[in-house]
Backbone bond lengths (Angstrom), bond angles and torsions (degrees), N, CA, C in turn:
res aa  C-N    CA-C-N  psi(-1)  N-CA   C-N-CA  omega(-1)  CA-C   N-CA-C  phi
1 M - - - 1.462 - - 1.531 108.02 -
2 D 1.337 116.44 133.84 1.460 118.75 -179.09 1.532 110.94 -77.49
3 R 1.307 115.92 166.90 1.467 122.93 -174.81 1.534 111.82 -60.21
4 M 1.334 117.55 -44.72 1.469 120.70 -177.38 1.527 111.32 -64.61
5 T 1.300 118.22 -40.57 1.465 121.95 178.02 1.520 110.08 -62.92
6 R 1.310 116.99 -42.71 1.471 121.91 179.09 1.536 110.51 -63.16
7 I 1.327 117.04 -42.70 1.468 121.36 178.74 1.532 110.12 -62.21
8 R 1.315 117.47 -46.24 1.471 120.95 179.98 1.522 112.04 -63.99
9 M 1.312 117.08 -39.27 1.467 120.40 178.43 1.526 110.54 -64.55
10 N 1.330 117.09 -42.55 1.464 120.70 178.69 1.521 111.72 -65.69
11 E 1.322 116.48 -40.27 1.461 120.04 178.13 1.529 110.68 -64.75
12 R 1.306 116.89 -42.21 1.467 120.64 178.27 1.528 110.80 -62.09
13 A 1.321 116.87 -44.89 1.470 120.50 179.52 1.530 110.38 -61.62
14 Y 1.325 116.99 -40.38 1.462 121.19 178.48 1.525 110.40 -60.88
15 H 1.346 117.16 -50.80 1.458 120.59 -177.50 1.524 112.18 -66.02
16 E 1.304 118.10 -38.35 1.469 119.87 177.20 1.521 110.07 -61.43
17 G 1.321 117.42 -40.05 1.461 121.28 177.63 1.517 112.12 -64.32
18 V 1.329 116.42 -42.53 1.472 120.97 179.02 1.523 110.22 -60.28
19 Y 1.337 117.02 -46.24 1.458 120.23 -175.99 1.520 112.87 -76.96
20 E 1.308 118.17 -16.38 1.464 120.29 171.52 1.524 110.34 -75.60
21 R 1.324 116.74 -34.25 1.468 121.42 -178.06 1.522 113.13 -84.96
22 H 1.326 117.61 -29.28 1.462 122.47 -175.83 1.517 109.11 -121.80
23 K 1.312 117.15 115.46 1.466 121.83 -177.89 1.527 110.74 -87.49
24 L 1.306 115.97 143.86 1.453 122.39 179.83 1.523 110.39 -62.31
25 F 1.334 116.25 130.87 1.468 126.15 178.69 1.530 113.41 65.78
26 E 1.309 118.16 16.76 1.462 121.73 176.52 1.528 108.88 -79.02
27 K 1.321 116.47 125.27 1.462 121.31 -178.19 1.529 110.11 -56.44
28 G 1.319 116.07 134.92 1.450 122.02 -178.55 1.517 113.88 90.69
29 S 1.326 116.84 -13.61 1.458 121.71 179.33 1.523 109.54 -87.77
30 W 1.320 116.77 153.68 1.460 120.32 175.35 1.530 110.63 -67.80
31 L 1.330 117.10 -11.86 1.465 122.28 177.06 1.527 111.48 -95.96
32 Y 1.335 117.14 12.61 1.462 121.67 -174.74 1.525 113.02 -61.91
33 K 1.321 117.59 -40.76 1.457 120.61 -178.24 1.526 109.42 -147.82
34 P 1.331 116.74 166.24 1.459 119.16 -179.92 1.527 111.17 -69.03
35 L 1.309 115.79 167.55 1.458 120.57 175.14 1.514 109.97 -56.79
36 S 1.316 117.44 148.38 1.466 120.69 -179.12 1.532 110.95 -60.45
37 T 1.312 117.77 -31.92 1.470 120.53 176.97 1.522 110.63 -59.63
38 V 1.314 116.94 -43.42 1.462 121.49 178.79 1.523 109.59 -65.57
39 E 1.320 117.47 -47.03 1.469 120.78 179.28 1.531 111.70 -59.15
40 N 1.329 116.40 -40.04 1.465 120.72 -178.29 1.525 112.65 -71.68
41 L 1.328 117.55 -29.07 1.461 121.05 -177.89 1.527 113.57 -83.66
42 L 1.320 118.29 -27.35 1.468 121.34 -175.20 1.532 113.83 -53.70
43 P 1.336 119.90 -45.23 1.471 119.09 -179.07 1.532 113.70 -60.78
44 H 1.320 118.00 -26.24 1.468 121.34 -179.38 1.529 112.66 -68.56
45 F 1.324 116.96 -19.71 1.455 121.04 -177.06 1.530 113.45 -106.01
46 K 1.317 116.83 -1.58 1.459 121.03 -172.99 1.525 113.67 -55.94
47 D 1.310 118.39 -43.79 1.466 121.45 -175.87 1.525 112.91 -100.69
48 K 1.303 117.35 15.54 1.469 121.36 -179.34 1.525 110.51 -92.95
49 D 1.313 115.88 148.26 1.458 121.59 175.07 1.524 109.61 -99.00
50 N 1.318 115.10 150.95 1.448 122.22 172.74 1.537 113.26 58.08
51 V 1.317 116.34 45.64 1.460 121.22 176.74 1.517 108.88 -84.80
52 R 1.301 115.90 132.26 1.463 121.12 177.47 1.514 108.42 -121.15
53 V 1.318 116.08 134.83 1.454 121.57 -177.01 1.509 109.04 -124.63
54 L 1.313 116.18 131.81 1.453 121.96 175.08 1.519 107.91 -113.85
55 D 1.316 116.88 115.12 1.456 122.23 178.66 1.531 107.59 -94.44
56 L 1.311 116.23 103.40 1.460 120.37 -177.19 1.518 112.88 -77.62
57 G 1.328 116.96 -11.73 1.456 119.69 179.11 1.515 112.16 -65.59
58 C 1.317 116.15 -40.85 1.464 122.27 176.46 1.520 112.75 48.33
59 V 1.286 116.88 45.89 1.458 119.75 179.99 1.516 107.76 -111.29
60 V 1.316 118.76 -120.65 1.455 121.66 -171.56 1.531 113.48 -89.30
61 G 1.311 118.72 -15.24 1.455 120.88 176.62 1.507 115.30 107.34
62 R 1.308 118.43 13.30 1.459 121.70 -178.20 1.520 111.63 -58.10
63 N 1.321 118.57 -31.71 1.464 121.69 178.16 1.522 112.70 -98.93
64 S 1.304 118.08 -38.15 1.468 120.20 -174.46 1.528 113.43 -76.47
65 I 1.317 118.90 -32.21 1.467 120.35 179.85 1.528 111.20 -65.42
66 P 1.333 120.14 -46.21 1.466 118.71 176.23 1.534 112.77 -63.13
67 V 1.317 117.61 -33.71 1.460 120.09 177.50 1.523 109.05 -63.58
68 D 1.310 116.96 -45.73 1.452 121.48 -178.96 1.526 112.14 -73.65
69 G 1.315 117.82 -21.95 1.459 121.66 -177.17 1.512 114.49 -61.92
70 G 1.323 117.57 -24.48 1.447 120.42 -179.41 1.511 112.61 -103.68
71 T 1.307 117.25 24.89 1.455 119.38 -174.52 1.511 112.41 -121.35
72 K 1.302 115.06 161.44 1.453 120.56 166.88 1.524 106.20 -118.49
73 I 1.285 117.09 146.42 1.455 121.23 -174.88 1.519 109.71 -105.04
74 T 1.322 116.33 128.07 1.455 122.64 175.09 1.522 106.52 -125.87
75 G 1.313 116.90 107.94 1.465 119.59 -175.46 1.513 109.31 63.70
76 N 1.308 117.24 -127.37 1.460 121.62 178.07 1.527 112.04 -98.68
77 T 1.335 118.32 5.64 1.441 121.60 -178.17 1.519 109.64 -107.36
78 R 1.300 116.24 136.18 1.461 121.55 179.16 1.530 108.12 -108.05
79 Y 1.322 115.48 128.82 1.458 120.78 -178.00 1.526 110.60 -112.78
80 F 1.332 116.38 138.30 1.460 121.37 174.78 1.506 109.26 -85.60
């Protein structure tokens, strides 16, 4: 197995362990709510049309689920 494959496997095992121990939105967990930056920015987009959000974290959804929670989906576009 090459070095990069080994690194990715170890990283995956680490993250799977973290998410088994800490449930999303569980009170007291670091996954309880989105980052304060995300919470503070959401109201600025509430009345905007055609808002597109790219969540580069691509992890468990602690930030992207609350963003999507206030939207309706029309085709591939999500509107606040």
